[in-house]
N, C-alpha and C positions, 0 to 999 in steps of 0.2 A: 366703709359700711351703707348698703343702701338705704335708701328712706324707706318709714313705714308711709301708709297715704293716712292721712291723720282722721279722716273717718273712723279709724281701726282704734283709736286712741282714746277712752273717754274720763274724765277728771269724776270719780264718784262722791270727795268731799271739796269742801271749798276752802283745805288747808294749806298751807304754802309746803314750797320745799326749804327744807332746813340742810342750808350750804354749810354751816359748819358740822352737821352730823360727820359721825365715822362710817358708814358705811350706806349701799344702796342695799334693798331688801329686793328680791322676786319671790314672791308668794304663790309657788306653782302649785294650783288645785284642781285643775282638769287638762292643761296640757302637758302632761308628766312624760318632756322629752327633753332633749339636749341638743336636737337638731330642727330646725323647719319649723320654728317657733315665735311667732311676731314677739310673744310674751317674753322670752327671754332677751330677744335681740334690743327690744326696751329698754332691757333694765340694764343692759351692757353700754348700752346709749347713754343711759344715764350715770351711770358707773363713768364712761369716759370722759362727762361734758366734767364733769365734781371732781374728778380724778379721785376715785375713792372705792374701796374693794367692795367685792359683791358678794352677798349673802343671800344664797337661794335655800330656803325652806321649803319641805315638801312636807305636810303634814300627814294622817290618815286618822279620822275621826273613828271613834265605836259606834255613836249612839245615830247613826244614819239610817234611815228605814231601809229594811231588808238587807242590814249586815250580817255577814255570815266570812267562814272559812274559805269559799271559793273566791270570792270579791276581793277578798284582804290579801289573801295568797297571790292573786293576780296582780294586786297592785308595789306589792311588796316587793316581790319580783321585779315590776318596774325600778323601784327604787333602787335596789341593788343594781339595773342595771344602768341607771345614770350613777350614782355611784362609782361603777365602774369607769362611767364615760368622762365624767371630771378629774378623775384624782389626777390627771397630769397638768391643770390649769389654777390656775391663782385665784379660784372662788372658793370659798367657803359654804359644803353644801352640810345641808341638817336634815335628815331625815328623821321624822318623828312619828312616833305609832303610840294614839294613847292607849294606856295600859288599863283603865278604867274610864266612865262615862263623866265627861267635861274634865278632864285632868290637863285639855291642852288651853284650857280657859286662861288667856290673860298669856299666854307663848307670843302672841305676836305682836300686842302692844309692848312687852316689853321689850322685846327687842325692838320695834318701832322708836321707845323713847331716844334711841340715840342712831335712829335713820336718820338719812337725807329726806326720802319717800318710799314709798312703798308701791310696787308693780305689780299686777295679778292678773288672773285670767278671766275674760267676760264670758261667763259658759251661761246659756238662757234656760235653765233647765235644771230640775231636781231641785237638794235644798241650796244650791250657791248662791241663788239671786237674796236669796232669804238671808245669808251668810254674810252678805256684802252689804246689803241694809242697817246689819244688826252693828257690824264694826267699822261701819265708812266714818262716823263722826266720834268713835271713842279713840279714834288715829290722832296723837299730835303732828302727824304730818301729811302730805300730799299722796293717795290713793288713786293710781290710774288703773285703770280697766283696758286689757287689751284685748281685742277679737281676734282669734287665730282659729276659729271653727271652721271656715268656710272659703272655696276660690271667691266668692262674692260676699263684701261687708255686710254684716246684718245691719247696718244704721243705712245702707245706700236703697232700700226698696222702700218706698213711700206708700205702699200698701199692703194689705195679705191677699196673697194668691189663694186660690178657692181648687182651681184645678192646675193637673203638671204641664199644657199645653200653653197656658198664659205664662206661667212661670217661665217656663222652657223658651219663650219666644222673646222675655226681656230680658232673661237671662244672655241667649246667644248677641243681643242687641249691645250687651255690656261686657261681655266678659273679656276681650281680648285684652281690655286695658288691666283687667285684674292680674292676666297670665303672666303681663309683664312687671307686675311687683311684686313679685314672689320673695317670699321670708328668705331669711339667710340661709343656706344649707347648714350649715355650723356657725353662730355668732360669733363663738370664742376664740374661731382659727385667725393666727396671726395677731391677737389682743392683747395687749399687756397694760394688765390692770394691778394697782399696787395688793400685796397681801396681807391679807387683815391679822392682825395679832391675836392669837387666840385665845389670849390672857382676856381681851375685851367682852368676853361671850361667857365668862367664867360662872358668873353668878348669876346668869338664866341658863345656861346647860347644867347649872349643879341641880334648878327645880326641874327643868325639861329635859333629861339626859336625850341625845340622840339615840334612835333605834338601832340595836344590836340585830340586823336586820339576817345576819346568819342562822340564829339563833330563833329568830324568828321564823324561818324558812324550815329549820328541822322540824323531825318527827314530832308531832307535839307543842311544835313549840306555838302554836296560836290557843291553845287549849283554855289558858290562863285567862283569857280576854271575855270580854262579856259580848260575845257575839252568838249568832247561829250555828253551833257545831254540825247540824243536821246535814246543811246544804256544803256538800264537803268538794273540794280543791277536784279539776278534773285533770286528769293526766295528758287530754289531749292538746292544751292550750297553757304555753309558757309565755308570761307575761312582759314585757318589757319592748322597748325601743329594737332593742337589735334583732330579738326575736320578731319582731315586726317587721323590719326590714329584708331579713330573712325569708321569712314568708311573701312577701310580696315581690321580691325579686323571684322566688320559685315558682309564683303562680303567672308572672310574667314569661318566665321562661317556659314552663311546662303546659300552662292549663288554658292561659288565653286565646291560642289558637280555636282550640274546642268549646270555649265558652258561651258564644254563641249558640250552638246548636244542643248541647247537653246541661244547660245550666238549671233547665226546667226537671229535668231526671233526676229523680232523689240515687240511684244506684248509680250515678258516674261521681257526684261529688265532687262538680265541677265548679262552683262559684269560690271565690276568694277565702269567703270565713274571717275577713281580717275588721270585719265588725268592731270586734271587744276591745282590738286596738284603737280603734278609729274611737270607739268610745270613751277609753279611758286615758285616750292625748297619750298613746303611746305611736302612734302613727298618725302621720299629719296627711290630711285633704291634699295640702298643696303637692306633697313629697309622691301619694299614689298617684295624682292626675300627672303633675311631671313627669313619673317614671313610664306611665303608659303610652303618655303622648312620645317622647325620647323613645320608648320600645316602636314604636309605628315609622319612627323618623318623621317626624308631623312637623311642617312646617305653618304659619302663618298666612301664606299663599292658598293654604288650602282650603280656608274655612270659606262655606258657601254661605248662604243668604237666611237670616233668619228669621224663620217661618215656622218656628213650634215645633218641628215634624222631630220625631224622636230618631232620625236616621239622617243622613247627608250634608250634616252642619258640619261635620268634622271631617268627613270624607278621609275616611281612615276603616279598616277591616270592618266586619259587620260585628266582630266581637270585641273591638276595641269600643265602636259607636255604643253600642248597648252597656258596655260598665261605666262608660262616662256617664250615661245617660243616670245611670244607673246613683254617680257619686255627685254632679253637678245640677238634677234635676231633682230627682226625688229626695236623697239626704239633705239637699240645701233647703227644698221647698219645707220641708219639718222645723226646719230650723227657721226660717221666717217664719212660721205660727208661734213659736215658741216664744221668740222673741218678741211679737207683737202681740202675745195673749198669754203671759207668763203663767200667770191664773186659771186659764181656760183649758190648758192644754190637757187635760187628764176629765174633763166634764162634758156629759151627756149632751148638756144643751151648747156646748161647740159644734156639734153635729151642723150640715145645712139643714135649712127648712123642710125640706124636700124629705129628707131621711126622715126627721123625729117625725112628718105629717104622716108617713107611710107606716113607720116602727111601731106611730101609740094606733094608727089605725088597727094594726094587726095585734094590739098588742097581747088582746084575749084571745086570741087562735091557740087551740089546742098544739101542744108539741107532743112528737113523736116518743119523746124522752126527755126526761128533765132528771139530770143531776147536781149534787152539793159539789162544794169547793171541795171536799175530800173524796169525794169519786172522782174527781176531774184528776186531781192533783195525784192519786195512787193508780191512774190509768185504769180504772174500774168501769170503761165505758165499754156497750156492746161492738165495738165499732173497732176492729181489730187495726186499722191503719189511722186511727184518730189516736188509741193509743200506743202505735210504734212513735208517734210524734211527740206524745207528753214524755214517754221514757226518754227518746233522745233528750229534749230540751231538761229533763231532770239529770238524767248522767252524762252531757257532754257540757251542757252549759249553752249551746248552740242550737238552732232549727234550720234546715235545709228553708229556703225563701218560699218556694210554693208550697211545702207541707206547712209552714209558718200561715200562711192564707186560708189554706185548708182548714187549719188546725183552730183559728180565730172563729173561722165561718161555723163551724158546727158546735161551739162553744154558744155563739148567737141563739144557734139552732134550739140546743137544749137547755137553755138557763129560762129561770121563768120569767124575766123581762128583758128588754134591753138594758136597763140599768145595771141589772145583778149581772149579764155580761160581761159590761165593761169592768166590775169589781173583780170577778173572775179573771178575765185576761191581764189587767194591769198585775193583779195578783203574782202569778203564775209567771209573766214573765219579769217582773222586777225581782223577784226570788230566788227564779233559776237562770237567767240566761245574761252572760257576758256582755251582751249588749244593750241590757235593759237600764230602766231609766235615763233615757236617752229621746232628744225630739225624734229621730228616726224609729226610733222603736213604738214609741205614741202615736205617730203617722201611720203603722201599721199596723197599730190596733184600732184605731178607730176609721182607718181604712174598710175596716171589715165591717164597722155601721155606714160606711155610706161618705166622709171626709175625703175629698180630692177625687169623688166618683160622680156619675149621673146615673138617672132613673133606669130603670132596668125592665124589658118586659119580656117574657108575661109576669104579673103581679103570682107571688106563690104566697103561700101559707106560712107565718111566721114575721117573713124578711119583707112583702111588699113590694115594694119596686126594688130595694136593694139587692145588689147582685148576689147571685144564687151560686154556693157550690157543695159539691156533695162527694164522697168518697167514690163511689161507685164509677162517676166521670173520671175522677184521678186514675182510678185504676186501669181501666179503660185507654186513658191517654197516654201513660207516664209509664215510666220503665222504673220499677222499682222493688221487684225480687228478693236483689241482696238486703236491698236497704229494711225492711219487713223482716229480715232474718236475723239480721244483725241489732235490729232491735226488738226482738220478740221478748217474750214476758221470760224473768230468769228461771 
């Protein structure tokens, strides 16, 4: 088994490994997959070293903010995929879905009383860092956090990058080493772990029974749970690792060739639509990058100079260059900020000084329209293009990449203040988007107000020097007739 770069592994407490424990626990919280997963790989390594069984606990709370049928079903579909993938291995898999608020309290500590150690996912966003701070000293054994977020380890960068060019240049100087330190494709393959006697978990599983995933996925199966039932599951996206791999393969085979030319045009639907799978951990960024490079027959000999440009470094097709820039520059730039500033990722004050100064200078400018949150949410603006984007978000859980930028800019334009715009953007994105509540989506929201951007001219009312976009301009530049028809009012 390959060694994991130590910079990806962090002790969350100062408790010891209990050599006489009964098993090793992998607490699967963010990287909800069985392949290309440094967290699972580290748990397997610990279990082999100690010659102990491996227990994989994958829980799902009900009282996270914006919890709904949409997100629950997507995660539970992923659990079903993991259950299927793990059935032939000598591991104990426990999918747990809270039936009511706080029902899972005590589950991990109960399991940990007989564990050697606990391995979990090091994810820098949403409620997960707070959850780790809460639980780490309640466990009687070592809690290890493992970073499987990005190609570049989160702890490697010694500064916060404020523009894509500087991050890209730093990444280009360092990424080749980390491309040679990929996670195991399947860390359980050819591994002989002891099998746990089920009786050892009888007491714990009697109080916290494993979820009946089939019943939860039946029509009405989520109805008893205290979550938002008005945000319905989507028929266009099935959750899980198997579905993510299938979609990745189809995208590379059928759409990558035209990605560079067609990705900005809503009519073509040329984007990968894989961000929900990256967000919920059903797809690894490592596998995504590996498969793109393999599809291009890439070798290390092709690499250009690290000059910070968004093309010419990988020396692959223009479409692959563009896709890789999204994956290893823009996506990872957001993770860099989230990891280094976890309490500022959703705050107006985190914007660049030039953007705040410009927005505040124009804070009293008359808005052409001012809409309430409810009017935005219900697609009740004067702009049929914006309304179509909002309906896409509500009905499909995704937003076309270009339309997401336009959608955000118009919310800034039609809100009482930049602070109100941020609240509305975060609420709508996190309530409906399958890829919301993520460092990458917060990057997109705050880019609307100037994060990672520069001052633009001429200055505009409301926007000042912040980049300006309009529906009229989009209509002239983009092909969107089919898109508008598809997302027209019912």
